[in-house]
C-alpha angles and dihedrals in degrees: 000000000000120000102187137028133180121201118196115198091024095169093058130108094256092058095046096045103037120002102050096042088048090053090051090051092048090050092049090050091052094246095124120071122237089247094052112143124208120192116188129184129185117225091227139356121257141181133253091262091055096240097114089224107128 
């Protein structure tokens, strides 16, 4: 059972489509401990309109 996970580029397509839903499924299956820690970092900052200009 893993206790800690770091995701770099957390706002990317891979995270949204695969990594985060997989973590939800693992949690629902009881495979993640109550004290599981997720650290996520975006590769760059962006704006609300998604352009990254600002």
